C-alpha positions in Angstrom: 113.7 66.0 81.9 117.2 64.9 82.5 120.0 67.4 82.2 123.7 67.7 83.1 125.2 70.7 84.7 128.6 71.5 86.1 128.9 73.0 89.6 131.9 73.7 91.7 132.9 70.9 94.1 132.1 73.0 97.2 128.6 73.8 95.9 128.0 70.2 95.1 129.0 69.1 98.6 126.9 71.8 100.2 123.9 70.7 98.1 124.4 67.1 99.0 124.4 68.0 102.7 121.3 70.2 102.3 119.4 67.5 100.4 120.2 65.0 103.1 119.3 67.4 105.9 115.9 68.1 104.2 115.3 64.5 103.3 114.9 65.1 99.6 116.7 63.9 96.5 119.4 65.9 94.9 117.2 66.3 91.8 114.4 67.8 93.9 116.8 70.2 95.6 118.2 71.4 92.3 114.8 71.7 90.8 113.5 73.7 93.8 116.5 75.9 93.7 116.1 76.7 90.0 112.4 77.3 90.4 113.0 79.7 93.3 115.7 81.5 91.4 113.4 82.0 88.4 110.4 83.1 90.6 112.5 85.7 92.4 113.5 87.2 89.2 110.3 87.0 87.3 108.6 90.4 87.9 105.2 89.3 86.4 105.1 86.3 88.8 105.9 88.5 91.7 103.3 91.0 90.8 100.7 88.3 90.5 101.6 86.9 93.9 101.4 90.4 95.5 98.1 91.1 93.7 96.7 87.7 95.0 97.8 88.5 98.5 96.3 92.0 98.4 93.1 90.6 97.1 92.7 88.7 100.3 93.3 91.8 102.5 91.3 94.9 103.2 93.7 97.5 101.9 91.2 100.4 102.3 92.3 103.2 104.6 90.3 104.4 107.5 88.6 107.7 106.6 89.9 109.4 109.7 93.5 108.5 108.7 92.8 109.9 105.2 91.6 113.2 106.6 94.5 113.5 108.9 96.9 112.7 106.1 95.3 115.4 103.9 95.6 117.9 106.7 99.2 117.1 107.2 100.1 117.4 103.6 98.1 120.5 103.0 97.1 122.0 99.7 99.5 121.7 96.8 99.7 123.4 93.4 100.4 121.4 90.3 
């Protein structure tokens, strides 16, 4: 989809340099930047990424660590 946006001259020049340095088109640079901006602010997407990463890891705690932790905390009344 084509769109027109206005950006400050300094931002435009920096973007031009970055696109050239990365060897990508200006459109690809702006598209990537907007996608990353959205992803960083989308809590549901972040949660899904974290859940996916955790699903690949063994997140269980060693029983000895659990016992030591329980001893360190001690009994609590609610």
